[in-house]
PDB file of N, CA, C and O in Angstrom:
ATOM      1  N   UNK A   1      76.452  58.836 -26.021  1.00  0.00           N
ATOM      2  CA  UNK A   1      76.886  58.318 -24.734  1.00  0.00           C
ATOM      3  C   UNK A   1      76.617  56.816 -24.709  1.00  0.00           C
ATOM      4  O   UNK A   1      75.575  56.361 -25.180  1.00  0.00           O
ATOM      5  N   UNK A   2      77.545  56.057 -24.167  1.00  0.00           N
ATOM      6  CA  UNK A   2      77.422  54.609 -24.064  1.00  0.00           C
ATOM      7  C   UNK A   2      76.421  54.238 -22.970  1.00  0.00           C
ATOM      8  O   UNK A   2      76.385  54.878 -21.919  1.00  0.00           O
ATOM      9  N   UNK A   3      75.613  53.213 -23.211  1.00  0.00           N
ATOM     10  CA  UNK A   3      74.588  52.790 -22.247  1.00  0.00           C
ATOM     11  C   UNK A   3      75.166  52.495 -20.863  1.00  0.00           C
ATOM     12  O   UNK A   3      74.501  52.710 -19.850  1.00  0.00           O
ATOM     13  N   UNK A   4      76.402  52.003 -20.824  1.00  0.00           N
ATOM     14  CA  UNK A   4      77.017  51.611 -19.558  1.00  0.00           C
ATOM     15  C   UNK A   4      77.758  52.749 -18.863  1.00  0.00           C
ATOM     16  O   UNK A   4      78.245  52.585 -17.745  1.00  0.00           O
ATOM     17  N   UNK A   5      77.843  53.897 -19.523  1.00  0.00           N
ATOM     18  CA  UNK A   5      78.558  55.032 -18.920  1.00  0.00           C
ATOM     19  C   UNK A   5      77.795  55.537 -17.694  1.00  0.00           C
ATOM     20  O   UNK A   5      76.585  55.760 -17.739  1.00  0.00           O
ATOM     21  N   UNK A   6      78.535  55.710 -16.605  1.00  0.00           N
ATOM     22  CA  UNK A   6      77.929  56.191 -15.369  1.00  0.00           C
ATOM     23  C   UNK A   6      77.682  57.688 -15.482  1.00  0.00           C
ATOM     24  O   UNK A   6      78.603  58.460 -15.749  1.00  0.00           O
ATOM     25  N   UNK A   7      76.438  58.090 -15.277  1.00  0.00           N
ATOM     26  CA  UNK A   7      76.052  59.502 -15.292  1.00  0.00           C
ATOM     27  C   UNK A   7      76.098  60.047 -13.870  1.00  0.00           C
ATOM     28  O   UNK A   7      76.655  61.118 -13.625  1.00  0.00           O
ATOM     29  N   UNK A   8      75.511  59.308 -12.939  1.00  0.00           N
ATOM     30  CA  UNK A   8      75.482  59.716 -11.533  1.00  0.00           C
ATOM     31  C   UNK A   8      76.467  58.848 -10.761  1.00  0.00           C
ATOM     32  O   UNK A   8      76.201  57.681 -10.473  1.00  0.00           O
ATOM     33  N   UNK A   9      77.613  59.445 -10.432  1.00  0.00           N
ATOM     34  CA  UNK A   9      78.655  58.689  -9.735  1.00  0.00           C
ATOM     35  C   UNK A   9      78.299  58.449  -8.270  1.00  0.00           C
ATOM     36  O   UNK A   9      78.691  57.426  -7.706  1.00  0.00           O
ATOM     37  N   UNK A  10      77.580  59.351  -7.655  1.00  0.00           N
ATOM     38  CA  UNK A  10      77.193  59.172  -6.243  1.00  0.00           C
ATOM     39  C   UNK A  10      76.337  57.927  -6.053  1.00  0.00           C
ATOM     40  O   UNK A  10      76.520  57.170  -5.100  1.00  0.00           O
ATOM     41  N   UNK A  11      75.397  57.726  -6.978  1.00  0.00           N
ATOM     42  CA  UNK A  11      74.438  56.625  -6.855  1.00  0.00           C
ATOM     43  C   UNK A  11      74.716  55.497  -7.846  1.00  0.00           C
ATOM     44  O   UNK A  11      73.978  54.513  -7.898  1.00  0.00           O
ATOM     45  N   UNK A  12      75.803  55.649  -8.646  1.00  0.00           N
ATOM     46  CA  UNK A  12      76.206  54.626  -9.619  1.00  0.00           C
ATOM     47  C   UNK A  12      75.080  54.283 -10.600  1.00  0.00           C
ATOM     48  O   UNK A  12      74.751  53.113 -10.798  1.00  0.00           O
ATOM     49  N   UNK A  13      74.494  55.322 -11.211  1.00  0.00           N
ATOM     50  CA  UNK A  13      73.407  55.126 -12.173  1.00  0.00           C
ATOM     51  C   UNK A  13      73.935  55.410 -13.577  1.00  0.00           C
ATOM     52  O   UNK A  13      74.539  56.452 -13.831  1.00  0.00           O
ATOM     53  N   UNK A  14      73.697  54.466 -14.478  1.00  0.00           N
ATOM     54  CA  UNK A  14      74.211  54.583 -15.842  1.00  0.00           C
ATOM     55  C   UNK A  14      73.249  55.322 -16.768  1.00  0.00           C
ATOM     56  O   UNK A  14      72.073  55.512 -16.458  1.00  0.00           O
ATOM     57  N   UNK A  15      73.782  55.724 -17.895  1.00  0.00           N
ATOM     58  CA  UNK A  15      72.986  56.357 -18.947  1.00  0.00           C
ATOM     59  C   UNK A  15      71.831  55.438 -19.353  1.00  0.00           C
ATOM     60  O   UNK A  15      70.693  55.888 -19.488  1.00  0.00           O
ATOM     61  N   UNK A  16      72.125  54.161 -19.543  1.00  0.00           N
ATOM     62  CA  UNK A  16      71.106  53.208 -19.960  1.00  0.00           C
ATOM     63  C   UNK A  16      69.976  53.068 -18.950  1.00  0.00           C
ATOM     64  O   UNK A  16      68.812  52.949 -19.331  1.00  0.00           O
ATOM     65  N   UNK A  17      70.314  53.080 -17.666  1.00  0.00           N
ATOM     66  CA  UNK A  17      69.294  52.987 -16.625  1.00  0.00           C
ATOM     67  C   UNK A  17      68.389  54.217 -16.639  1.00  0.00           C
ATOM     68  O   UNK A  17      67.176  54.110 -16.461  1.00  0.00           O
ATOM     69  N   UNK A  18      68.989  55.375 -16.849  1.00  0.00           N
ATOM     70  CA  UNK A  18      68.213  56.621 -16.889  1.00  0.00           C
ATOM     71  C   UNK A  18      67.290  56.623 -18.103  1.00  0.00           C
ATOM     72  O   UNK A  18      66.107  56.942 -17.978  1.00  0.00           O
ATOM     73  N   UNK A  19      67.811  56.275 -19.268  1.00  0.00           N
ATOM     74  CA  UNK A  19      66.995  56.234 -20.487  1.00  0.00           C
ATOM     75  C   UNK A  19      65.841  55.256 -20.321  1.00  0.00           C
ATOM     76  O   UNK A  19      64.705  55.570 -20.677  1.00  0.00           O
ATOM     77  N   UNK A  20      66.120  54.081 -19.788  1.00  0.00           N
ATOM     78  CA  UNK A  20      65.068  53.072 -19.600  1.00  0.00           C
ATOM     79  C   UNK A  20      63.982  53.584 -18.662  1.00  0.00           C
ATOM     80  O   UNK A  20      62.796  53.374 -18.919  1.00  0.00           O
ATOM     81  N   UNK A  21      64.372  54.252 -17.578  1.00  0.00           N
ATOM     82  CA  UNK A  21      63.398  54.780 -16.624  1.00  0.00           C
ATOM     83  C   UNK A  21      62.550  55.880 -17.252  1.00  0.00           C
ATOM     84  O   UNK A  21      61.340  55.936 -17.036  1.00  0.00           O
ATOM     85  N   UNK A  22      63.187  56.758 -18.032  1.00  0.00           N
ATOM     86  CA  UNK A  22      62.451  57.841 -18.691  1.00  0.00           C
ATOM     87  C   UNK A  22      61.393  57.256 -19.628  1.00  0.00           C
ATOM     88  O   UNK A  22      60.239  57.683 -19.622  1.00  0.00           O
ATOM     89  N   UNK A  23      61.803  56.278 -20.429  1.00  0.00           N
ATOM     90  CA  UNK A  23      60.883  55.695 -21.404  1.00  0.00           C
ATOM     91  C   UNK A  23      59.787  54.869 -20.738  1.00  0.00           C
ATOM     92  O   UNK A  23      58.627  54.946 -21.144  1.00  0.00           O
ATOM     93  N   UNK A  24      60.129  54.090 -19.735  1.00  0.00           N
ATOM     94  CA  UNK A  24      59.158  53.201 -19.097  1.00  0.00           C
ATOM     95  C   UNK A  24      58.122  53.959 -18.275  1.00  0.00           C
ATOM     96  O   UNK A  24      56.976  53.526 -18.155  1.00  0.00           O
ATOM     97  N   UNK A  25      58.533  55.097 -17.711  1.00  0.00           N
ATOM     98  CA  UNK A  25      57.666  55.818 -16.781  1.00  0.00           C
ATOM     99  C   UNK A  25      57.238  57.194 -17.276  1.00  0.00           C
ATOM    100  O   UNK A  25      56.612  57.956 -16.540  1.00  0.00           O
ATOM    101  N   UNK A  26      57.582  57.513 -18.537  1.00  0.00           N
ATOM    102  CA  UNK A  26      57.266  58.814 -19.129  1.00  0.00           C
ATOM    103  C   UNK A  26      57.702  59.954 -18.211  1.00  0.00           C
ATOM    104  O   UNK A  26      56.923  60.858 -17.911  1.00  0.00           O
ATOM    105  N   UNK A  27      58.953  59.895 -17.772  1.00  0.00           N
ATOM    106  CA  UNK A  27      59.479  60.912 -16.863  1.00  0.00           C
ATOM    107  C   UNK A  27      59.721  62.212 -17.609  1.00  0.00           C
ATOM    108  O   UNK A  27      60.131  62.206 -18.769  1.00  0.00           O
ATOM    109  N   UNK A  28      59.464  63.328 -16.934  1.00  0.00           N
ATOM    110  CA  UNK A  28      59.565  64.640 -17.572  1.00  0.00           C
ATOM    111  C   UNK A  28      60.570  65.574 -16.902  1.00  0.00           C
ATOM    112  O   UNK A  28      61.032  66.523 -17.535  1.00  0.00           O
ATOM    113  N   UNK A  29      60.919  65.329 -15.640  1.00  0.00           N
ATOM    114  CA  UNK A  29      61.796  66.259 -14.922  1.00  0.00           C
ATOM    115  C   UNK A  29      62.977  65.519 -14.297  1.00  0.00           C
ATOM    116  O   UNK A  29      62.964  64.296 -14.150  1.00  0.00           O
ATOM    117  N   UNK A  30      63.990  66.293 -13.937  1.00  0.00           N
ATOM    118  CA  UNK A  30      65.149  65.749 -13.237  1.00  0.00           C
ATOM    119  C   UNK A  30      64.687  65.120 -11.916  1.00  0.00           C
ATOM    120  O   UNK A  30      65.202  64.083 -11.498  1.00  0.00           O
ATOM    121  N   UNK A  31      63.723  65.756 -11.276  1.00  0.00           N
ATOM    122  CA  UNK A  31      63.202  65.229 -10.013  1.00  0.00           C
ATOM    123  C   UNK A  31      62.524  63.875 -10.222  1.00  0.00           C
ATOM    124  O   UNK A  31      62.666  62.973  -9.396  1.00  0.00           O
ATOM    125  N   UNK A  32      61.783  63.733 -11.335  1.00  0.00           N
ATOM    126  CA  UNK A  32      61.155  62.448 -11.663  1.00  0.00           C
ATOM    127  C   UNK A  32      62.216  61.360 -11.809  1.00  0.00           C
ATOM    128  O   UNK A  32      62.055  60.251 -11.301  1.00  0.00           O
ATOM    129  N   UNK A  33      63.296  61.689 -12.504  1.00  0.00           N
ATOM    130  CA  UNK A  33      64.381  60.728 -12.711  1.00  0.00           C
ATOM    131  C   UNK A  33      65.004  60.353 -11.366  1.00  0.00           C
ATOM    132  O   UNK A  33      65.318  59.187 -11.129  1.00  0.00           O
ATOM    133  N   UNK A  34      65.181  61.337 -10.492  1.00  0.00           N
ATOM    134  CA  UNK A  34      65.737  61.080  -9.164  1.00  0.00           C
ATOM    135  C   UNK A  34      64.861  60.142  -8.356  1.00  0.00           C
ATOM    136  O   UNK A  34      65.361  59.245  -7.677  1.00  0.00           O
ATOM    137  N   UNK A  35      63.553  60.349  -8.429  1.00  0.00           N
ATOM    138  CA  UNK A  35      62.625  59.485  -7.694  1.00  0.00           C
ATOM    139  C   UNK A  35      62.655  58.055  -8.233  1.00  0.00           C
ATOM    140  O   UNK A  35      62.552  57.096  -7.468  1.00  0.00           O
ATOM    141  N   UNK A  36      62.795  57.920  -9.539  1.00  0.00           N
ATOM    142  CA  UNK A  36      62.754  56.596 -10.171  1.00  0.00           C
ATOM    143  C   UNK A  36      64.080  55.843 -10.062  1.00  0.00           C
ATOM    144  O   UNK A  36      64.088  54.616  -9.974  1.00  0.00           O
ATOM    145  N   UNK A  37      65.218  56.581 -10.067  1.00  0.00           N
ATOM    146  CA  UNK A  37      66.525  55.918 -10.160  1.00  0.00           C
ATOM    147  C   UNK A  37      67.506  56.317  -9.064  1.00  0.00           C
ATOM    148  O   UNK A  37      68.547  55.678  -8.912  1.00  0.00           O
ATOM    149  N   UNK A  38      67.201  57.346  -8.308  1.00  0.00           N
ATOM    150  CA  UNK A  38      68.099  57.976  -7.330  1.00  0.00           C
ATOM    151  C   UNK A  38      69.189  58.823  -7.979  1.00  0.00           C
ATOM    152  O   UNK A  38      69.969  59.457  -7.269  1.00  0.00           O
ATOM    153  N   UNK A  39      69.263  58.850  -9.304  1.00  0.00           N
ATOM    154  CA  UNK A  39      70.258  59.679  -9.986  1.00  0.00           C
ATOM    155  C   UNK A  39      69.998  61.154  -9.687  1.00  0.00           C
ATOM    156  O   UNK A  39      68.858  61.615  -9.728  1.00  0.00           O
ATOM    157  N   UNK A  40      71.059  61.879  -9.388  1.00  0.00           N
ATOM    158  CA  UNK A  40      70.943  63.310  -9.133  1.00  0.00           C
ATOM    159  C   UNK A  40      70.549  63.659  -7.716  1.00  0.00           C
ATOM    160  O   UNK A  40      70.370  64.834  -7.396  1.00  0.00           O
ATOM    161  N   UNK A  41      70.412  62.661  -6.859  1.00  0.00           N
ATOM    162  CA  UNK A  41      69.962  62.928  -5.496  1.00  0.00           C
ATOM    163  C   UNK A  41      71.103  63.004  -4.487  1.00  0.00           C
ATOM    164  O   UNK A  41      70.873  63.261  -3.305  1.00  0.00           O
ATOM    165  N   UNK A  42      72.330  62.781  -4.949  1.00  0.00           N
ATOM    166  CA  UNK A  42      73.492  62.892  -4.062  1.00  0.00           C
ATOM    167  C   UNK A  42      73.993  64.323  -4.077  1.00  0.00           C
ATOM    168  O   UNK A  42      73.374  65.210  -3.489  1.00  0.00           O
ATOM    169  N   UNK A  43      75.092  64.546  -4.738  1.00  0.00           N
ATOM    170  CA  UNK A  43      75.681  65.891  -4.781  1.00  0.00           C
ATOM    171  C   UNK A  43      74.968  66.812  -5.757  1.00  0.00           C
ATOM    172  O   UNK A  43      75.066  68.033  -5.638  1.00  0.00           O
ATOM    173  N   UNK A  44      74.247  66.240  -6.729  1.00  0.00           N
ATOM    174  CA  UNK A  44      73.517  67.034  -7.710  1.00  0.00           C
ATOM    175  C   UNK A  44      74.335  67.459  -8.908  1.00  0.00           C
ATOM    176  O   UNK A  44      73.823  68.142  -9.795  1.00  0.00           O
ATOM    177  N   UNK A  45      75.590  67.071  -8.949  1.00  0.00           N
ATOM    178  CA  UNK A  45      76.463  67.480 -10.040  1.00  0.00           C
ATOM    179  C   UNK A  45      76.062  66.961 -11.406  1.00  0.00           C
ATOM    180  O   UNK A  45      76.463  67.528 -12.422  1.00  0.00           O
ATOM    181  N   UNK A  46      75.283  65.898 -11.452  1.00  0.00           N
ATOM    182  CA  UNK A  46      74.892  65.298 -12.729  1.00  0.00           C
ATOM    183  C   UNK A  46      73.530  65.777 -13.222  1.00  0.00           C
ATOM    184  O   UNK A  46      73.064  65.326 -14.268  1.00  0.00           O
ATOM    185  N   UNK A  47      72.896  66.667 -12.500  1.00  0.00           N
ATOM    186  CA  UNK A  47      71.542  67.069 -12.868  1.00  0.00           C
ATOM    187  C   UNK A  47      71.476  67.738 -14.242  1.00  0.00           C
ATOM    188  O   UNK A  47      70.473  67.603 -14.942  1.00  0.00           O
ATOM    189  N   UNK A  48      72.513  68.445 -14.630  1.00  0.00           N
ATOM    190  CA  UNK A  48      72.545  69.065 -15.963  1.00  0.00           C
ATOM    191  C   UNK A  48      72.558  67.984 -17.040  1.00  0.00           C
ATOM    192  O   UNK A  48      71.867  68.106 -18.052  1.00  0.00           O
ATOM    193  N   UNK A  49      73.336  66.936 -16.828  1.00  0.00           N
ATOM    194  CA  UNK A  49      73.405  65.843 -17.795  1.00  0.00           C
ATOM    195  C   UNK A  49      72.068  65.105 -17.844  1.00  0.00           C
ATOM    196  O   UNK A  49      71.613  64.722 -18.922  1.00  0.00           O
ATOM    197  N   UNK A  50      71.440  64.904 -16.693  1.00  0.00           N
ATOM    198  CA  UNK A  50      70.124  64.258 -16.661  1.00  0.00           C
ATOM    199  C   UNK A  50      69.121  65.084 -17.457  1.00  0.00           C
ATOM    200  O   UNK A  50      68.312  64.526 -18.199  1.00  0.00           O
ATOM    201  N   UNK A  51      69.163  66.395 -17.314  1.00  0.00           N
ATOM    202  CA  UNK A  51      68.267  67.262 -18.085  1.00  0.00           C
ATOM    203  C   UNK A  51      68.539  67.127 -19.587  1.00  0.00           C
ATOM    204  O   UNK A  51      67.604  67.108 -20.388  1.00  0.00           O
ATOM    205  N   UNK A  52      69.800  67.034 -19.962  1.00  0.00           N
ATOM    206  CA  UNK A  52      70.151  66.854 -21.382  1.00  0.00           C
ATOM    207  C   UNK A  52      69.587  65.528 -21.907  1.00  0.00           C
ATOM    208  O   UNK A  52      69.106  65.460 -23.038  1.00  0.00           O
ATOM    209  N   UNK A  53      69.648  64.482 -21.088  1.00  0.00           N
ATOM    210  CA  UNK A  53      69.099  63.183 -21.495  1.00  0.00           C
ATOM    211  C   UNK A  53      67.583  63.289 -21.637  1.00  0.00           C
ATOM    212  O   UNK A  53      67.016  62.777 -22.603  1.00  0.00           O
ATOM    213  N   UNK A  54      66.925  63.947 -20.686  1.00  0.00           N
ATOM    214  CA  UNK A  54      65.474  64.166 -20.785  1.00  0.00           C
ATOM    215  C   UNK A  54      65.119  64.910 -22.065  1.00  0.00           C
ATOM    216  O   UNK A  54      64.168  64.539 -22.753  1.00  0.00           O
ATOM    217  N   UNK A  55      65.870  65.953 -22.389  1.00  0.00           N
ATOM    218  CA  UNK A  55      65.618  66.734 -23.607  1.00  0.00           C
ATOM    219  C   UNK A  55      65.808  65.869 -24.846  1.00  0.00           C
ATOM    220  O   UNK A  55      65.039  65.967 -25.801  1.00  0.00           O
ATOM    221  N   UNK A  56      66.829  65.027 -24.828  1.00  0.00           N
ATOM    222  CA  UNK A  56      67.118  64.137 -25.956  1.00  0.00           C
ATOM    223  C   UNK A  56      65.973  63.136 -26.167  1.00  0.00           C
ATOM    224  O   UNK A  56      65.564  62.894 -27.302  1.00  0.00           O
ATOM    225  N   UNK A  57      65.467  62.565 -25.094  1.00  0.00           N
ATOM    226  CA  UNK A  57      64.432  61.541 -25.193  1.00  0.00           C
ATOM    227  C   UNK A  57      63.056  62.170 -25.471  1.00  0.00           C
ATOM    228  O   UNK A  57      62.300  61.677 -26.309  1.00  0.00           O
ATOM    229  N   UNK A  58      62.749  63.238 -24.775  1.00  0.00           N
ATOM    230  CA  UNK A  58      61.403  63.833 -24.855  1.00  0.00           C
ATOM    231  C   UNK A  58      61.263  64.928 -25.913  1.00  0.00           C
ATOM    232  O   UNK A  58      60.161  65.389 -26.209  1.00  0.00           O
ATOM    233  N   UNK A  59      62.409  65.335 -26.477  1.00  0.00           N
ATOM    234  CA  UNK A  59      62.350  66.354 -27.515  1.00  0.00           C
ATOM    235  C   UNK A  59      62.206  67.672 -27.003  1.00  0.00           C
ATOM    236  O   UNK A  59      62.142  68.631 -27.773  1.00  0.00           O
TER     237      UNK A  59
END
């Protein structure tokens, strides 16, 4: 996924912003990402993708 690709369209949060927040704050859950970036807090449609990004980063 490209760093500039929008993951959360409701809140206009990109893949790169989510990855940076996960790494900088050692985020572990979709809820953590939502608190840090607002991603996934609108309609919730992107929460599956956020979980996939968390799995990719955290193993």
